[in-house]
C-alpha positions in Angstrom: -0.3 0.0 0.0 1.4 3.5 -1.4 0.7 5.9 0.8 0.5 10.1 -0.4 4.1 11.9 0.0 3.5 14.7 2.3 3.4 18.5 0.9 6.0 20.3 0.4 5.9 23.4 3.6 7.9 25.5 1.3 6.7 25.1 -2.3 8.8 26.9 -4.6 7.2 30.5 -6.0 7.1 31.6 -9.0 8.8 34.9 -10.0 7.1 37.4 -11.7 8.5 40.2 -13.7 9.0 43.1 -11.9 8.0 46.4 -13.3 10.2 48.0 -15.9 12.7 50.4 -14.4 11.8 54.1 -14.3 15.4 54.9 -15.5 17.6 53.8 -18.6 20.1 50.4 -18.8 23.5 50.9 -20.7 21.8 49.2 -23.9 18.7 51.1 -23.5 19.1 54.8 -22.4 16.2 57.1 -21.8 15.8 60.3 -22.8 13.1 62.6 -21.3 11.8 65.6 -22.4 8.7 68.3 -22.4 7.0 69.5 -25.5 5.1 72.6 -25.3 2.7 74.9 -27.4 1.4 78.3 -27.6 -1.0 79.1 -29.9 -2.5 82.5 -30.8 -6.0 82.0 -32.9 -9.3 84.6 -33.4 -12.4 83.7 -30.9 -15.3 81.5 -31.3 -17.7 83.0 -29.3 -18.6 86.4 -28.1 -20.7 85.9 -25.1 -22.9 88.8 -23.5 -24.7 88.9 -20.2 -28.1 91.2 -20.3 -29.4 92.1 -17.3 -33.4 93.9 -17.3 -34.6 95.6 -14.5 -37.6 97.5 -13.6 -39.3 99.3 -10.1 -42.8 99.7 -9.0 -44.5 101.0 -6.1 -46.3 97.3 -5.9 -45.1 94.0 -6.8 -47.6 93.8 -10.0 -46.3 97.4 -11.5 -42.6 95.9 -11.1 -43.6 92.0 -12.6 -45.6 93.5 -15.3 -42.7 96.2 -16.2 -40.3 93.3 -16.1 -42.1 91.3 -18.2 -42.8 93.7 -21.1 -39.2 94.4 -20.9 -37.7 91.2 -20.6 -40.1 90.4 -23.8 -38.5 93.5 -25.8 -34.7 92.4 -25.0 -35.5 89.0 -25.9 -37.3 89.7 -29.4 -34.5 91.9 -30.3 -31.6 89.4 -29.5 -34.1 86.8 -31.5 -34.2 89.1 -34.5 -30.8 88.3 -35.8 -31.5 84.6 -36.5 -28.4 82.3 -36.9 -25.8 85.1 -35.9 -27.1 83.7 -32.3 -25.8 80.5 -31.5 -27.7 80.8 -27.4 -29.9 82.6 -25.8 -30.7 81.4 -22.1 -32.5 83.0 -19.1 -30.5 82.4 -15.7 -32.1 84.3 -12.6 -34.9 85.9 -12.1 -35.9 88.1 -8.7 -38.5 90.5 -7.7 -37.2 92.1 -4.6 -39.3 94.6 -2.1 -37.0 97.4 -0.5 -37.8 98.6 3.0 -38.2 102.3 4.4 -35.7 102.7 6.5 -37.4 105.1 9.1 -40.5 104.9 10.6 -41.9 102.3 12.9 -43.1 98.9 11.5 -41.5 97.7 8.6 -43.7 99.2 5.2 -42.7 98.4 1.6 -41.2 101.2 -0.1 -40.8 99.7 -3.7 -40.5 96.4 -5.4 -37.1 95.9 -7.7 -37.1 93.5 -10.3 -34.5 91.8 -12.6 -33.9 89.3 -15.0 -30.3 87.8 -15.8 -30.3 86.8 -19.7 -27.1 85.5 -21.7 -26.7 85.6 -25.9 -24.1 83.7 -27.8 -22.9 85.3 -31.1 -20.7 83.4 -33.3 -21.2 86.0 -36.1 -19.2 88.7 -34.5 -20.4 91.4 -37.3 -23.7 91.5 -36.3 -22.6 91.8 -32.5 -21.7 95.8 -32.3 -25.2 96.5 -33.7 -26.6 94.4 -31.0 -24.7 95.5 -27.8 -25.8 99.1 -28.9 -29.3 98.4 -29.6 -29.5 96.6 -26.2 -27.8 99.5 -24.3 -29.8 102.0 -25.7 -33.2 100.2 -23.7 -34.4 101.7 -20.8 -33.0 99.8 -17.3 -30.9 97.3 -19.5 -27.2 96.7 -18.4 -24.6 94.8 -20.5 -21.7 93.1 -19.5 -19.6 92.1 -22.5 -18.5 90.8 -24.7 -16.3 88.1 -23.3 -14.7 85.9 -26.6 -13.7 82.5 -26.2 -13.5 79.1 -27.9 -15.5 76.4 -28.2 -15.0 73.1 -25.6 -14.5 71.3 -28.9 -12.3 73.9 -31.0 -9.9 72.7 -33.3 -7.5 75.0 -31.9 -7.2 72.6 -28.7 -6.2 69.7 -30.7 -3.8 71.4 -32.7 -1.9 72.9 -29.5 -1.8 69.0 -28.4 -0.5 67.7 -31.7 2.0 70.5 -31.8 3.5 70.1 -28.3 3.9 65.9 -29.2 5.9 67.1 -32.3 8.0 69.1 -29.8 8.9 66.8 -27.8 10.0 64.3 -30.2 12.4 67.0 -31.8 13.5 67.8 -28.5 14.7 64.5 -28.2 16.0 63.6 -31.4 17.9 66.5 -31.0 19.7 65.2 -27.6 19.9 61.9 -29.3 21.9 63.4 -32.1 24.3 65.7 -29.3 25.2 61.8 -28.6 25.5 60.4 -32.2 22.8 58.3 -31.9 19.0 58.3 -32.6 15.8 57.3 -30.9 15.0 54.0 -31.0 11.1 53.6 -29.7 8.5 55.8 -27.4 8.4 54.9 -24.0 6.0 57.3 -22.4 3.4 60.1 -23.0 1.8 62.0 -20.4 -0.5 64.8 -20.7 0.6 67.3 -18.0 -1.8 70.0 -18.4 -5.0 71.0 -20.6 -5.3 73.5 -22.6 -6.1 77.1 -21.1 -7.3 80.0 -23.2 -6.7 82.9 -21.3 -7.3 86.9 -22.0 -5.0 88.9 -23.6 -4.9 92.4 -25.2 -6.7 92.1 -28.6 -3.6 91.7 -31.7 -3.7 94.1 -34.2 -6.2 93.7 -36.8 -10.0 95.2 -37.4 -13.6 93.5 -37.5 -16.1 96.0 -38.2 -19.4 95.9 -37.4 -21.0 96.0 -41.0 -24.2 93.1 -41.1 -27.5 94.4 -40.9 -27.0 97.6 -41.9 -30.5 98.3 -43.3 -31.7 97.7 -40.1 -29.4 100.1 -38.5 -30.0 102.7 -41.1 -33.7 102.6 -40.3 -33.1 103.0 -36.9 -32.4 106.4 -35.2 -30.7 105.1 -32.3 -26.9 105.5 -31.3 -24.4 104.0 -34.1 -23.2 100.5 -33.7 -20.2 99.5 -31.6 -17.0 99.0 -33.5 -15.7 95.9 -31.0 -12.2 94.4 -31.9 -11.9 90.5 -31.3 -9.5 89.7 -28.4 -7.3 86.9 -29.2 -7.3 83.9 -27.6 -4.1 82.2 -26.6 -4.1 78.0 -26.1 -1.4 76.3 -24.4 -0.3 72.6 -24.2 2.1 70.5 -22.9 3.3 67.0 -22.7 6.0 65.1 -20.9 7.5 62.1 -23.1 10.2 59.2 -22.6 12.1 57.6 -25.3 14.7 54.8 -25.8 17.3 55.4 -28.0 20.3 53.3 -29.5 23.4 53.0 -27.0 25.7 55.9 -28.5 30.2 55.7 -28.4 31.3 57.5 -25.9 
């Protein structure tokens, strides 16, 4: 009768391959570089903030006036058709103002406000629209604020240029050692592009569209607005291996 062999209390372990070291070896030296790109491009969107206000001795009067002015603003902006990409109503408020003197709390008047945001992609209509809005009673204009769309090709172009710069810089280091690149080891996006506000570059973009409407209107002349150039930035870290140089 045979008996099973006793289990080995210390069975052999399988050695798993460890991670590659973050440094190079004599047979595969590594180069770590940083690639950056700075682009200056025209804006794609102009954003206007419009605040319509009203006052009244009683709540109903303030609300009626605010509704009428809000409708006037919306109709005016919508008249520009496809030039307006987005029209949104934000905050709405009706607030009582109390008297400062006397006994008890008495409402002196009511204040109403509506916040509207309009985004335009056709800048030729922007100057005229801004002037006509500013000519309305109790209407405050904030802007224009120039920006790029989130999916603008300018962001992609900046990232691609940053990668090309990293490759070119690594090649220059390798050439300085009398060798060439062998392979890409790592490519890391270390920062998203960030458009920032800068003074507008030379060049004029006049508000020339909708001339017939401007001539028919006896209001103020359209503003001549200069689009503000946008600066896009991208950066990457890259690691390459190169063929062993002869030192």
